[in-house]
N, C-alpha and C positions, 0 to 999 in steps of 0.2 A: 912490319908492313901488316896491315889487317887482313885477316881472313884470306880469301882466295885471290887478293890483289897480286900475290907473288906469281900466279899463273898466267897473268896477261903480259903481252909485250909492252915495252915502255918506249917513249920517244922524247925529244926536247922540243918545246915549243917557244919560240921567240915572238913576243908581241911588243907593240910599241906603247909605252905608257900613256894613258889617256890624258893625264895632266902634265907629266913631266916630259913627254915626248922621247924618253930613253928607252933603249932596247931592254927588255925583260925576258929571261930565259928560265923556263921551269921544266922539271920532268913530270911527265902525264902518262898514264895508262892510255892505251888507244885500242880501238876495236876495228878490225878489218872485216867487212861483210861484202863479199863478192867484188872486192877491189874498191869499195868505198871506205874511206877512213872517218872514223867518228871519235870525238872526245866528249867527255861528260863533265859538266860543270857542277860537281857535286858539293865540293868543300866539306866532305864527311857529314853531309846532312845538316849543315849549320843553317841559321836563319837567313843569312846573306849569301849572294853569289861571290865566288873567288874573284880576287882583284884581276886575275889574267882574263876572265870573262868580260869584265868591264873594259878592259884594254881592247880586246878584239872586237867588241862592239863599236867602240869608238874609231878603231882602225883595223878593219878586217884583213888587211894584207899582213900575213904572218910568214914565218919560217918554220918548217916542220923538219926535224932532223931524225932520220931513221939510220943509226950507225954514223958514218962519216959524211953522209950526203945532205947538205942542207937544200931544201926544195921550197922555193917561194910558193905560197899557196894562199887561197882565199878561204877565210873562215865564214861559213854560212850557218846561222843559227836556224835550227829546224822549228817548225811550228805545227800546231794543230795535230791532225791524225798522223801525219808523218813522224813528227817528234814522239808522239805516244807509241807508235809502232816501234820505232827504232829503240826507244828507252826500254820498252818491254822486252825486245830481243836481247839487248844489252844485260838487262837484269836476269834474264834467264841464262845467259852465258856466265854471268858473275854475280852471285847472290849479295855480294857486299853493296852493290848499287842500289838493290831493292831495299836494303836496310837503311841506306842513306836516305832514300825518299821516305821511308816510314818516320824518320826523325824530325821531318820538316813539312810545314804547310805550303812552302814555296814550290813550284814545278821546277824540278832541276833541268836546266837546259842541256840540249844535245846540240853538238856543233859538228858539222861535216867540214873537213879539210879538203878543198877541191884542189886538185893538181898533186897532192902529196900522194895519192894512191899509186901513182905511177912508179915510186921509189920506195915501197914498203920492202923490208927484207925478205929475201926468199925464205919460204917456210913460215912466215908470220900467219898466213892464212891456214896453215895446218894445226895451229894451236887451239886452245880452248876458246880464244876470242873469235874464232872464225865461224861463218855460218855453215850449217850442216847441209 
């Protein structure tokens, strides 16, 4: 696991394939900021967005899993100043994401998982991914 990614909490995200219509589940780091849950579509700073991002744009109804509890959620792609402010906060919490942004000319998307915040594991907000 690169750099400081081992320091952030992880979750499972299930999206619906944009073309296939099949469920796709992947592990992702997430960031809890005052009870709001964010995921970052960095793909390690690649030139293209990750497939899961294309899936949730096409089908924003997702399942977020924190431990054993699947939580139906809505994926909301942030834009403009809100995206920039949250990404800057994430990059401050975890320098790996700042490195990813420096590797690409694309704007790395920030996605909020609405409804998932009610089921984050206790203590997640106490780790390095939480707001101070």
